[in-house]
All heavy atoms as a GROMACS GRO file, in nm:
protein
  566
    1MET      N    1   0.082  -0.119   0.001
    1MET     CA    2   0.000   0.000   0.001
    1MET      C    3   0.087   0.127   0.001
    1MET      O    4   0.060   0.224  -0.071
    1MET     CB    5  -0.093  -0.006   0.124
    1MET     CG    6  -0.193   0.108   0.124
    1MET     SD    7  -0.312   0.079  -0.005
    1MET     CE    8  -0.444   0.178   0.054
    2GLU      N    9   0.191   0.124   0.078
    2GLU     CA   10   0.281   0.239   0.091
    2GLU      C   11   0.351   0.264  -0.044
    2GLU      O   12   0.375   0.377  -0.083
    2GLU     CB   13   0.384   0.214   0.199
    2GLU     CG   14   0.460   0.338   0.238
    2GLU     CD   15   0.546   0.309   0.361
    2GLU    OE1   16   0.494   0.273   0.466
    2GLU    OE2   17   0.669   0.323   0.343
    3GLU      N   18   0.383   0.158  -0.115
    3GLU     CA   19   0.447   0.167  -0.246
    3GLU      C   20   0.356   0.240  -0.345
    3GLU      O   21   0.400   0.321  -0.424
    3GLU     CB   22   0.486   0.027  -0.297
    3GLU     CG   23   0.557   0.029  -0.429
    3GLU     CD   24   0.698   0.087  -0.422
    3GLU    OE1   25   0.759   0.084  -0.315
    3GLU    OE2   26   0.741   0.146  -0.519
    4GLN      N   27   0.226   0.207  -0.345
    4GLN     CA   28   0.130   0.268  -0.434
    4GLN      C   29   0.120   0.419  -0.406
    4GLN      O   30   0.109   0.498  -0.498
    4GLN     CB   31  -0.008   0.203  -0.424
    4GLN     CG   32  -0.014   0.068  -0.489
    4GLN     CD   33  -0.150   0.005  -0.470
    4GLN    OE1   34  -0.216   0.031  -0.371
    4GLN    NE2   35  -0.191  -0.075  -0.565
    5GLU      N   36   0.116   0.454  -0.279
    5GLU     CA   37   0.108   0.595  -0.243
    5GLU      C   38   0.229   0.670  -0.287
    5GLU      O   39   0.222   0.782  -0.338
    5GLU     CB   40   0.090   0.608  -0.089
    5GLU     CG   41  -0.048   0.570  -0.043
    5GLU     CD   42  -0.059   0.576   0.109
    5GLU    OE1   43   0.028   0.636   0.173
    5GLU    OE2   44  -0.153   0.517   0.163
    6LYS      N   45   0.344   0.609  -0.271
    6LYS     CA   46   0.468   0.669  -0.314
    6LYS      C   47   0.472   0.691  -0.468
    6LYS      O   48   0.511   0.792  -0.516
    6LYS     CB   49   0.585   0.584  -0.274
    6LYS     CG   50   0.722   0.647  -0.284
    6LYS     CD   51   0.826   0.554  -0.225
    6LYS     CE   52   0.962   0.619  -0.226
    6LYS     NZ   53   1.064   0.528  -0.171
    7GLU      N   54   0.426   0.590  -0.538
    7GLU     CA   55   0.420   0.595  -0.682
    7GLU      C   56   0.321   0.705  -0.728
    7GLU      O   57   0.346   0.780  -0.821
    7GLU     CB   58   0.375   0.460  -0.737
    7GLU     CG   59   0.405   0.440  -0.883
    7GLU     CD   60   0.380   0.298  -0.928
    7GLU    OE1   61   0.448   0.205  -0.874
    7GLU    OE2   62   0.291   0.276  -1.011
    8TYR      N   63   0.206   0.717  -0.656
    8TYR     CA   64   0.106   0.816  -0.689
    8TYR      C   65   0.166   0.957  -0.669
    8TYR      O   66   0.145   1.045  -0.752
    8TYR     CB   67  -0.019   0.802  -0.606
    8TYR     CG   68  -0.116   0.911  -0.623
    8TYR    CD1   69  -0.192   0.920  -0.740
    8TYR    CD2   70  -0.131   1.010  -0.525
    8TYR    CE1   71  -0.282   1.026  -0.757
    8TYR    CE2   72  -0.219   1.114  -0.544
    8TYR     CZ   73  -0.296   1.122  -0.660
    8TYR     OH   74  -0.380   1.225  -0.676
    9GLU      N   75   0.240   0.979  -0.560
    9GLU     CA   76   0.297   1.106  -0.533
    9GLU      C   77   0.398   1.144  -0.646
    9GLU      O   78   0.410   1.257  -0.683
    9GLU     CB   79   0.370   1.106  -0.398
    9GLU     CG   80   0.277   1.114  -0.282
    9GLU     CD   81   0.199   1.244  -0.278
    9GLU    OE1   82   0.255   1.353  -0.304
    9GLU    OE2   83   0.079   1.235  -0.251
   10GLN      N   84   0.470   1.046  -0.695
   10GLN     CA   85   0.570   1.072  -0.803
   10GLN      C   86   0.498   1.106  -0.933
   10GLN      O   87   0.552   1.184  -1.012
   10GLN     CB   88   0.659   0.952  -0.822
   10GLN     CG   89   0.752   0.932  -0.708
   10GLN     CD   90   0.835   0.804  -0.722
   10GLN    OE1   91   0.804   0.717  -0.806
   10GLN    NE2   92   0.941   0.792  -0.644
   11ASP      N   93   0.382   1.051  -0.954
   11ASP     CA   94   0.307   1.074  -1.079
   11ASP      C   95   0.200   1.183  -1.069
   11ASP      O   96   0.132   1.211  -1.166
   11ASP     CB   97   0.243   0.943  -1.127
   11ASP     CG   98   0.346   0.843  -1.179
   11ASP    OD1   99   0.461   0.885  -1.209
   11ASP    OD2  100   0.311   0.725  -1.178
   12LYS      N  101   0.189   1.244  -0.954
   12LYS     CA  102   0.090   1.346  -0.931
   12LYS      C  103   0.105   1.462  -1.028
   12LYS      O  104   0.008   1.516  -1.077
   12LYS     CB  105   0.102   1.393  -0.787
   12LYS     CG  106  -0.016   1.458  -0.729
   12LYS     CD  107   0.015   1.477  -0.581
   12LYS     CE  108  -0.090   1.550  -0.511
   12LYS     NZ  109  -0.058   1.567  -0.367
   13TRP      N  110   0.230   1.501  -1.058
   13TRP     CA  111   0.253   1.609  -1.149
   13TRP      C  112   0.203   1.581  -1.288
   13TRP      O  113   0.160   1.666  -1.362
   13TRP     CB  114   0.397   1.654  -1.147
   13TRP     CG  115   0.491   1.559  -1.215
   13TRP    CD1  116   0.556   1.453  -1.161
   13TRP    CD2  117   0.532   1.562  -1.355
   13TRP    NE1  118   0.633   1.390  -1.254
   13TRP    CE2  119   0.620   1.455  -1.374
   13TRP    CE3  120   0.499   1.645  -1.461
   13TRP    CZ2  121   0.674   1.428  -1.496
   13TRP    CZ3  122   0.560   1.618  -1.582
   13TRP    CH2  123   0.647   1.512  -1.600
   14LYS      N  124   0.215   1.451  -1.330
   14LYS     CA  125   0.168   1.413  -1.462
   14LYS      C  126   0.020   1.429  -1.474
   14LYS      O  127  -0.030   1.471  -1.580
   14LYS     CB  128   0.212   1.268  -1.494
   14LYS     CG  129   0.358   1.248  -1.503
   14LYS     CD  130   0.395   1.104  -1.521
   14LYS     CE  131   0.542   1.080  -1.519
   14LYS     NZ  132   0.575   0.938  -1.527
   15ILE      N  133  -0.053   1.392  -1.369
   15ILE     CA  134  -0.198   1.407  -1.370
   15ILE      C  135  -0.235   1.555  -1.376
   15ILE      O  136  -0.322   1.596  -1.455
   15ILE     CB  137  -0.254   1.340  -1.244
   15ILE    CG1  138  -0.233   1.192  -1.248
   15ILE    CG2  139  -0.401   1.372  -1.229
   15ILE    CD1  140  -0.253   1.122  -1.113
   16ALA      N  141  -0.165   1.640  -1.300
   16ALA     CA  142  -0.191   1.783  -1.302
   16ALA      C  143  -0.157   1.842  -1.440
   16ALA      O  144  -0.233   1.927  -1.489
   16ALA     CB  145  -0.110   1.853  -1.193
   17LEU      N  146  -0.048   1.798  -1.500
   17LEU     CA  147  -0.009   1.847  -1.632
   17LEU      C  148  -0.115   1.812  -1.735
   17LEU      O  149  -0.153   1.895  -1.816
   17LEU     CB  150   0.126   1.789  -1.672
   17LEU     CG  151   0.175   1.826  -1.813
   17LEU    CD1  152   0.192   1.975  -1.828
   17LEU    CD2  153   0.304   1.755  -1.842
   18ARG      N  154  -0.167   1.689  -1.731
   18ARG     CA  155  -0.273   1.651  -1.827
   18ARG      C  156  -0.397   1.739  -1.814
   18ARG      O  157  -0.453   1.783  -1.913
   18ARG     CB  158  -0.315   1.505  -1.805
   18ARG     CG  159  -0.215   1.409  -1.865
   18ARG     CD  160  -0.270   1.268  -1.860
   18ARG     NE  161  -0.158   1.178  -1.864
   18ARG     CZ  162  -0.123   1.098  -1.764
   18ARG    NH1  163  -0.192   1.090  -1.654
   18ARG    NH2  164  -0.019   1.018  -1.773
   19SER      N  165  -0.435   1.770  -1.687
   19SER     CA  166  -0.553   1.854  -1.671
   19SER      C  167  -0.527   1.993  -1.721
   19SER      O  168  -0.615   2.056  -1.781
   19SER     CB  169  -0.601   1.853  -1.526
   19SER     OG  170  -0.518   1.936  -1.447
   20GLU      N  171  -0.406   2.046  -1.703
   20GLU     CA  172  -0.371   2.180  -1.754
   20GLU      C  173  -0.372   2.181  -1.906
   20GLU      O  174  -0.412   2.280  -1.966
   20GLU     CB  175  -0.237   2.226  -1.699
   20GLU     CG  176  -0.234   2.248  -1.548
   20GLU     CD  177  -0.326   2.362  -1.504
   20GLU    OE1  178  -0.361   2.450  -1.582
   20GLU    OE2  179  -0.366   2.360  -1.387
   21LEU      N  180  -0.324   2.073  -1.966
   21LEU     CA  181  -0.328   2.064  -2.113
   21LEU      C  182  -0.470   2.069  -2.169
   21LEU      O  183  -0.503   2.135  -2.266
   21LEU     CB  184  -0.254   1.939  -2.162
   21LEU     CG  185  -0.105   1.944  -2.148
   21LEU    CD1  186  -0.046   1.802  -2.170
   21LEU    CD2  187  -0.043   2.041  -2.245
   22VAL      N  188  -0.561   1.998  -2.100
   22VAL     CA  189  -0.701   1.999  -2.141
   22VAL      C  190  -0.761   2.139  -2.128
   22VAL      O  191  -0.829   2.188  -2.218
   22VAL     CB  192  -0.783   1.896  -2.057
   22VAL    CG1  193  -0.932   1.915  -2.080
   22VAL    CG2  194  -0.739   1.754  -2.093
   23ILE      N  195  -0.729   2.206  -2.018
   23ILE     CA  196  -0.778   2.340  -1.997
   23ILE      C  197  -0.722   2.437  -2.101
   23ILE      O  198  -0.790   2.523  -2.156
   23ILE     CB  199  -0.746   2.391  -1.854
   23ILE    CG1  200  -0.828   2.314  -1.751
   23ILE    CG2  201  -0.771   2.541  -1.839
   23ILE    CD1  202  -0.784   2.334  -1.610
   24ALA      N  203  -0.595   2.416  -2.137
   24ALA     CA  204  -0.529   2.502  -2.235
   24ALA      C  205  -0.593   2.487  -2.371
   24ALA      O  206  -0.595   2.582  -2.450
   24ALA     CB  207  -0.378   2.469  -2.243
   25MET      N  208  -0.650   2.373  -2.400
   25MET     CA  209  -0.715   2.349  -2.528
   25MET      C  210  -0.860   2.388  -2.529
   25MET      O  211  -0.915   2.426  -2.630
   25MET     CB  212  -0.697   2.204  -2.567
   25MET     CG  213  -0.555   2.168  -2.606
   25MET     SD  214  -0.538   2.003  -2.673
   25MET     CE  215  -0.557   1.905  -2.527
   26ALA      N  216  -0.927   2.374  -2.413
   26ALA     CA  217  -1.075   2.389  -2.415
   26ALA      C  218  -1.126   2.501  -2.325
   26ALA      O  219  -1.246   2.530  -2.331
   26ALA     CB  220  -1.138   2.255  -2.373
   27GLY      N  221  -1.042   2.562  -2.246
   27GLY     CA  222  -1.093   2.661  -2.153
   27GLY      C  223  -1.114   2.796  -2.215
   27GLY      O  224  -1.083   2.818  -2.334
   28ASP      N  225  -1.169   2.890  -2.137
   28ASP     CA  226  -1.186   3.025  -2.189
   28ASP      C  227  -1.051   3.097  -2.184
   28ASP      O  228  -0.952   3.038  -2.140
   28ASP     CB  229  -1.295   3.102  -2.110
   28ASP     CG  230  -1.257   3.123  -1.964
   28ASP    OD1  231  -1.141   3.114  -1.928
   28ASP    OD2  232  -1.348   3.148  -1.884
   29LEU      N  233  -1.045   3.216  -2.232
   29LEU     CA  234  -0.917   3.286  -2.249
   29LEU      C  235  -0.841   3.300  -2.118
   29LEU      O  236  -0.720   3.274  -2.110
   29LEU     CB  237  -0.943   3.426  -2.307
   29LEU     CG  238  -0.815   3.509  -2.338
   29LEU    CD1  239  -0.726   3.437  -2.435
   29LEU    CD2  240  -0.855   3.645  -2.388
   30ARG      N  241  -0.907   3.335  -2.010
   30ARG     CA  242  -0.840   3.353  -1.880
   30ARG      C  243  -0.784   3.220  -1.830
   30ARG      O  244  -0.674   3.207  -1.785
   30ARG     CB  245  -0.938   3.408  -1.778
   30ARG     CG  246  -0.876   3.439  -1.644
   30ARG     CD  247  -0.981   3.489  -1.544
   30ARG     NE  248  -1.092   3.396  -1.527
   30ARG     CZ  249  -1.086   3.287  -1.449
   30ARG    NH1  250  -0.975   3.257  -1.386
   30ARG    NH2  251  -1.190   3.210  -1.434
   31GLU      N  252  -0.865   3.111  -1.844
   31GLU     CA  253  -0.820   2.978  -1.803
   31GLU      C  254  -0.704   2.931  -1.886
   31GLU      O  255  -0.608   2.870  -1.836
   31GLU     CB  256  -0.936   2.878  -1.813
   31GLU     CG  257  -1.046   2.902  -1.716
   31GLU     CD  258  -1.163   2.809  -1.742
   31GLU    OE1  259  -1.189   2.773  -1.857
   31GLU    OE2  260  -1.232   2.775  -1.642
   32ARG      N  261  -0.706   2.961  -2.016
   32ARG     CA  262  -0.596   2.915  -2.104
   32ARG      C  263  -0.466   2.986  -2.069
   32ARG      O  264  -0.361   2.924  -2.064
   32ARG     CB  265  -0.632   2.941  -2.249
   32ARG     CG  266  -0.736   2.844  -2.302
   32ARG     CD  267  -0.750   2.846  -2.451
   32ARG     NE  268  -0.741   2.972  -2.516
   32ARG     CZ  269  -0.842   3.035  -2.577
   32ARG    NH1  270  -0.960   2.979  -2.580
   32ARG    NH2  271  -0.824   3.154  -2.631
   33LYS      N  272  -0.474   3.115  -2.042
   33LYS     CA  273  -0.353   3.189  -2.005
   33LYS      C  274  -0.288   3.131  -1.879
   33LYS      O  275  -0.169   3.111  -1.869
   33LYS     CB  276  -0.379   3.337  -1.983
   33LYS     CG  277  -0.399   3.412  -2.115
   33LYS     CD  278  -0.417   3.559  -2.086
   33LYS     CE  279  -0.428   3.637  -2.216
   33LYS     NZ  280  -0.446   3.782  -2.190
   34HIS      N  281  -0.373   3.103  -1.780
   34HIS     CA  282  -0.323   3.046  -1.655
   34HIS      C  283  -0.265   2.906  -1.682
   34HIS      O  284  -0.162   2.869  -1.629
   34HIS     CB  285  -0.435   3.037  -1.553
   34HIS     CG  286  -0.395   2.973  -1.426
   34HIS    ND1  287  -0.313   3.035  -1.336
   34HIS    CD2  288  -0.420   2.852  -1.372
   34HIS    CE1  289  -0.290   2.953  -1.232
   34HIS    NE2  290  -0.355   2.844  -1.253
   35ALA      N  291  -0.335   2.826  -1.763
   35ALA     CA  292  -0.291   2.690  -1.795
   35ALA      C  293  -0.153   2.689  -1.863
   35ALA      O  294  -0.071   2.604  -1.837
   35ALA     CB  295  -0.396   2.616  -1.878
   36TYR      N  296  -0.133   2.783  -1.957
   36TYR     CA  297  -0.004   2.789  -2.024
   36TYR      C  298   0.110   2.816  -1.927
   36TYR      O  299   0.216   2.756  -1.937
   36TYR     CB  300  -0.004   2.897  -2.133
   36TYR     CG  301  -0.088   2.869  -2.251
   36TYR    CD1  302  -0.170   2.965  -2.308
   36TYR    CD2  303  -0.094   2.742  -2.306
   36TYR    CE1  304  -0.250   2.941  -2.418
   36TYR    CE2  305  -0.174   2.711  -2.416
   36TYR     CZ  306  -0.250   2.813  -2.472
   36TYR     OH  307  -0.329   2.786  -2.578
   37GLY      N  308   0.089   2.900  -1.828
   37GLY     CA  309   0.190   2.923  -1.725
   37GLY      C  310   0.214   2.800  -1.643
   37GLY      O  311   0.332   2.768  -1.612
   38GLU      N  312   0.108   2.729  -1.606
   38GLU     CA  313   0.126   2.605  -1.530
   38GLU      C  314   0.198   2.497  -1.611
   38GLU      O  315   0.284   2.426  -1.556
   38GLU     CB  316  -0.012   2.553  -1.485
   38GLU     CG  317  -0.077   2.643  -1.382
   38GLU     CD  318  -0.002   2.646  -1.252
   38GLU    OE1  319   0.034   2.543  -1.198
   38GLU    OE2  320   0.022   2.758  -1.202
   39ILE      N  321   0.166   2.487  -1.736
   39ILE     CA  322   0.233   2.388  -1.824
   39ILE      C  323   0.384   2.417  -1.827
   39ILE      O  324   0.465   2.326  -1.814
   39ILE     CB  325   0.171   2.390  -1.963
   39ILE    CG1  326   0.028   2.331  -1.958
   39ILE    CG2  327   0.256   2.309  -2.061
   39ILE    CD1  328  -0.051   2.355  -2.083
   40GLY      N  329   0.418   2.543  -1.844
   40GLY     CA  330   0.561   2.580  -1.846
   40GLY      C  331   0.629   2.545  -1.714
   40GLY      O  332   0.743   2.496  -1.715
   41TYR      N  333   0.558   2.565  -1.604
   41TYR     CA  334   0.614   2.534  -1.475
   41TYR      C  335   0.641   2.385  -1.463
   41TYR      O  336   0.747   2.342  -1.418
   41TYR     CB  337   0.519   2.578  -1.366
   41TYR     CG  338   0.551   2.525  -1.230
   41TYR    CD1  339   0.656   2.579  -1.154
   41TYR    CD2  340   0.480   2.415  -1.176
   41TYR    CE1  341   0.689   2.526  -1.029
   41TYR    CE2  342   0.512   2.366  -1.051
   41TYR     CZ  343   0.617   2.418  -0.978
   41TYR     OH  344   0.649   2.368  -0.858
   42TYR      N  345   0.545   2.300  -1.503
   42TYR     CA  346   0.563   2.156  -1.490
   42TYR      C  347   0.677   2.108  -1.576
   42TYR      O  348   0.754   2.024  -1.534
   42TYR     CB  349   0.435   2.083  -1.525
   42TYR     CG  350   0.329   2.093  -1.419
   42TYR    CD1  351   0.205   2.155  -1.444
   42TYR    CD2  352   0.352   2.045  -1.287
   42TYR    CE1  353   0.108   2.166  -1.344
   42TYR    CE2  354   0.254   2.055  -1.190
   42TYR     CZ  355   0.134   2.118  -1.216
   42TYR     OH  356   0.045   2.129  -1.119
   43TYR      N  357   0.687   2.158  -1.699
   43TYR     CA  358   0.798   2.117  -1.783
   43TYR      C  359   0.932   2.162  -1.730
   43TYR      O  360   1.031   2.091  -1.734
   43TYR     CB  361   0.779   2.170  -1.928
   43TYR     CG  362   0.691   2.079  -2.009
   43TYR    CD1  363   0.564   2.119  -2.050
   43TYR    CD2  364   0.730   1.950  -2.045
   43TYR    CE1  365   0.485   2.036  -2.123
   43TYR    CE2  366   0.653   1.865  -2.115
   43TYR     CZ  367   0.529   1.910  -2.157
   43TYR     OH  368   0.449   1.826  -2.230
   44GLN      N  369   0.935   2.284  -1.676
   44GLN     CA  370   1.061   2.334  -1.622
   44GLN      C  371   1.107   2.254  -1.500
   44GLN      O  372   1.223   2.229  -1.482
   44GLN     CB  373   1.044   2.480  -1.586
   44GLN     CG  374   1.168   2.554  -1.558
   44GLN     CD  375   1.142   2.702  -1.542
   44GLN    OE1  376   1.036   2.742  -1.497
   44GLN    NE2  377   1.237   2.780  -1.582
   45CYS      N  378   1.012   2.218  -1.415
   45CYS     CA  379   1.046   2.150  -1.288
   45CYS      C  380   1.061   1.998  -1.301
   45CYS      O  381   1.142   1.935  -1.230
   45CYS     CB  382   0.939   2.179  -1.183
   45CYS     SG  383   0.939   2.352  -1.132
   46TYR      N  384   0.982   1.935  -1.387
   46TYR     CA  385   0.973   1.789  -1.386
   46TYR      C  386   1.025   1.720  -1.512
   46TYR      O  387   1.056   1.603  -1.506
   46TYR     CB  388   0.832   1.745  -1.359
   46TYR     CG  389   0.781   1.784  -1.221
   46TYR    CD1  390   0.692   1.890  -1.206
   46TYR    CD2  391   0.823   1.719  -1.111
   46TYR    CE1  392   0.647   1.926  -1.083
   46TYR    CE2  393   0.776   1.753  -0.986
   46TYR     CZ  394   0.690   1.858  -0.970
   46TYR     OH  395   0.644   1.894  -0.847
   47ALA      N  396   1.025   1.789  -1.623
   47ALA     CA  397   1.066   1.722  -1.748
   47ALA      C  398   1.215   1.693  -1.745
   47ALA      O  399   1.293   1.771  -1.692
   47ALA     CB  400   1.032   1.806  -1.868
   48PRO      N  401   1.257   1.580  -1.802
   48PRO     CA  402   1.402   1.551  -1.805
   48PRO      C  403   1.474   1.649  -1.894
   48PRO      O  404   1.416   1.705  -1.989
   48PRO     CB  405   1.406   1.409  -1.861
   48PRO     CG  406   1.278   1.386  -1.929
   48PRO     CD  407   1.176   1.476  -1.862
   49ALA      N  408   1.599   1.670  -1.866
   49ALA     CA  409   1.678   1.766  -1.948
   49ALA      C  410   1.703   1.716  -2.087
   49ALA      O  411   1.718   1.794  -2.181
   49ALA     CB  412   1.812   1.792  -1.878
   50SER      N  413   1.710   1.585  -2.106
   50SER     CA  414   1.730   1.529  -2.240
   50SER      C  415   1.657   1.396  -2.251
   50SER      O  416   1.631   1.331  -2.151
   50SER     CB  417   1.878   1.510  -2.268
   50SER     OG  418   1.937   1.427  -2.167
   51LEU      N  419   1.622   1.364  -2.373
   51LEU     CA  420   1.554   1.239  -2.403
   51LEU      C  421   1.639   1.161  -2.501
   51LEU      O  422   1.705   1.216  -2.587
   51LEU     CB  423   1.416   1.262  -2.469
   51LEU     CG  424   1.315   1.335  -2.379
   51LEU    CD1  425   1.191   1.369  -2.460
   51LEU    CD2  426   1.281   1.251  -2.257
   52TYR      N  427   1.634   1.028  -2.489
   52TYR     CA  428   1.711   0.942  -2.576
   52TYR      C  429   1.618   0.843  -2.641
   52TYR      O  430   1.522   0.795  -2.580
   52TYR     CB  431   1.820   0.865  -2.498
   52TYR     CG  432   1.917   0.956  -2.434
   52TYR    CD1  433   1.902   0.998  -2.302
   52TYR    CD2  434   2.027   1.005  -2.502
   52TYR    CE1  435   1.990   1.081  -2.241
   52TYR    CE2  436   2.119   1.091  -2.444
   52TYR     CZ  437   2.101   1.128  -2.312
   52TYR     OH  438   2.190   1.211  -2.252
   53LYS      N  439   1.646   0.808  -2.763
   53LYS     CA  440   1.575   0.701  -2.831
   53LYS      C  441   1.680   0.602  -2.883
   53LYS      O  442   1.771   0.641  -2.956
   53LYS     CB  443   1.490   0.752  -2.946
   53LYS     CG  444   1.421   0.640  -3.017
   53LYS     CD  445   1.296   0.688  -3.085
   53LYS     CE  446   1.234   0.575  -3.155
   53LYS     NZ  447   1.108   0.539  -3.111
   54TYR      N  448   1.668   0.480  -2.843
   54TYR     CA  449   1.761   0.377  -2.884
   54TYR      C  450   1.707   0.295  -3.001
   54TYR      O  451   1.588   0.262  -3.001
   54TYR     CB  452   1.795   0.286  -2.767
   54TYR     CG  453   1.863   0.359  -2.654
   54TYR    CD1  454   1.794   0.406  -2.545
   54TYR    CD2  455   2.002   0.382  -2.660
   54TYR    CE1  456   1.858   0.474  -2.445
   54TYR    CE2  457   2.068   0.449  -2.561
   54TYR     CZ  458   1.995   0.493  -2.453
   54TYR     OH  459   2.060   0.562  -2.352
   55TYR      N  460   1.791   0.269  -3.096
   55TYR     CA  461   1.751   0.189  -3.213
   55TYR      C  462   1.838   0.066  -3.219
   55TYR      O  463   1.954   0.065  -3.173
   55TYR     CB  464   1.780   0.268  -3.344
   55TYR     CG  465   1.685   0.387  -3.361
   55TYR    CD1  466   1.727   0.513  -3.330
   55TYR    CD2  467   1.561   0.370  -3.415
   55TYR    CE1  468   1.646   0.625  -3.348
   55TYR    CE2  469   1.478   0.477  -3.435
   55TYR     CZ  470   1.520   0.605  -3.402
   55TYR     OH  471   1.438   0.713  -3.420
   56SER      N  472   1.782  -0.037  -3.279
   56SER     CA  473   1.868  -0.156  -3.305
   56SER      C  474   1.964  -0.117  -3.415
   56SER      O  475   1.946  -0.020  -3.488
   56SER     CB  476   1.779  -0.271  -3.348
   56SER     OG  477   1.709  -0.241  -3.463
   57ASP      N  478   2.064  -0.195  -3.437
   57ASP     CA  479   2.168  -0.162  -3.534
   57ASP      C  480   2.137  -0.221  -3.672
   57ASP      O  481   2.221  -0.285  -3.732
   57ASP     CB  482   2.306  -0.204  -3.485
   57ASP     CG  483   2.312  -0.351  -3.455
   57ASP    OD1  484   2.207  -0.418  -3.453
   57ASP    OD2  485   2.428  -0.404  -3.438
   58SER      N  486   2.019  -0.195  -3.721
   58SER     CA  487   1.985  -0.243  -3.856
   58SER      C  488   2.037  -0.145  -3.961
   58SER      O  489   2.063  -0.025  -3.930
   58SER     CB  490   1.834  -0.260  -3.870
   58SER     OG  491   1.772  -0.134  -3.875
   59GLN      N  492   2.047  -0.186  -4.081
   59GLN     CA  493   2.094  -0.100  -4.190
   59GLN      C  494   2.003   0.019  -4.209
   59GLN      O  495   2.052   0.133  -4.237
   59GLN     CB  496   2.111  -0.181  -4.319
   59GLN     CG  497   2.185  -0.110  -4.429
   59GLN     CD  498   2.328  -0.071  -4.390
   59GLN    OE1  499   2.397  -0.150  -4.327
   59GLN    NE2  500   2.370   0.046  -4.426
   60LEU      N  501   1.877   0.002  -4.200
   60LEU     CA  502   1.781   0.111  -4.217
   60LEU      C  503   1.805   0.219  -4.115
   60LEU      O  504   1.806   0.337  -4.148
   60LEU     CB  505   1.637   0.055  -4.205
   60LEU     CG  506   1.527   0.159  -4.217
   60LEU    CD1  507   1.526   0.222  -4.355
   60LEU    CD2  508   1.392   0.098  -4.184
   61HIS      N  509   1.823   0.181  -3.989
   61HIS     CA  510   1.841   0.284  -3.886
   61HIS      C  511   1.978   0.351  -3.903
   61HIS      O  512   1.990   0.472  -3.882
   61HIS     CB  513   1.836   0.220  -3.747
   61HIS     CG  514   1.695   0.177  -3.716
   61HIS    ND1  515   1.672   0.056  -3.656
   61HIS    CD2  516   1.577   0.234  -3.734
   61HIS    CE1  517   1.539   0.044  -3.640
   61HIS    NE2  518   1.480   0.149  -3.683
   62LEU      N  519   2.081   0.281  -3.941
   62LEU     CA  520   2.210   0.340  -3.960
   62LEU      C  521   2.205   0.438  -4.079
   62LEU      O  522   2.270   0.543  -4.072
   62LEU     CB  523   2.315   0.230  -3.987
   62LEU     CG  524   2.350   0.145  -3.864
   62LEU    CD1  525   2.445   0.033  -3.906
   62LEU    CD2  526   2.407   0.230  -3.753
   63ASN      N  527   2.134   0.406  -4.184
   63ASN     CA  528   2.120   0.495  -4.298
   63ASN      C  529   2.046   0.623  -4.260
   63ASN      O  530   2.074   0.730  -4.316
   63ASN     CB  531   2.047   0.427  -4.416
   63ASN     CG  532   2.136   0.326  -4.483
   63ASN    OD1  533   2.258   0.327  -4.467
   63ASN    ND2  534   2.076   0.234  -4.556
   64SER      N  535   1.953   0.617  -4.167
   64SER     CA  536   1.882   0.739  -4.127
   64SER      C  537   1.970   0.828  -4.041
   64SER      O  538   1.952   0.951  -4.042
   64SER     CB  539   1.752   0.703  -4.052
   64SER     OG  540   1.784   0.643  -3.929
   65ILE      N  541   2.067   0.773  -3.976
   65ILE     CA  542   2.158   0.853  -3.892
   65ILE      C  543   2.275   0.906  -3.977
   65ILE      O  544   2.310   1.022  -3.969
   65ILE     CB  545   2.213   0.772  -3.774
   65ILE    CG1  546   2.097   0.730  -3.681
   65ILE    CG2  547   2.315   0.851  -3.699
   65ILE    CD1  548   2.138   0.631  -3.576
   66PHE      N  549   2.331   0.816  -4.056
   66PHE     CA  550   2.445   0.853  -4.141
   66PHE      C  551   2.407   0.836  -4.290
   66PHE      O  552   2.434   0.730  -4.346
   66PHE     CB  553   2.565   0.764  -4.111
   66PHE     CG  554   2.606   0.763  -3.967
   66PHE    CD1  555   2.580   0.653  -3.883
   66PHE    CD2  556   2.668   0.872  -3.911
   66PHE    CE1  557   2.616   0.653  -3.753
   66PHE    CE2  558   2.707   0.874  -3.776
   66PHE     CZ  559   2.681   0.765  -3.697
   67PRO      N  560   2.349   0.938  -4.349
   67PRO     CA  561   2.307   0.924  -4.491
   67PRO      C  562   2.418   0.909  -4.586
   67PRO      O  563   2.528   0.941  -4.574
   67PRO     CB  564   2.226   1.047  -4.517
   67PRO     CG  565   2.246   1.141  -4.401
   67PRO     CD  566   2.317   1.066  -4.294
   0.00000   0.00000   0.00000
């Protein structure tokens, strides 16, 4: 039970970010402005600094990297 609560706390920002994204798309002008600020905050505080995508070493993938 404690593990689930810990996991929920770690993912709480993702839930909040999703709701802000919905408001940013569907809310009125005042709500959208506020949501854009919140979205920026969540990305600044919680998003990783870099993302990686790993590919297998097939010829197709190598050709896309080194044309």
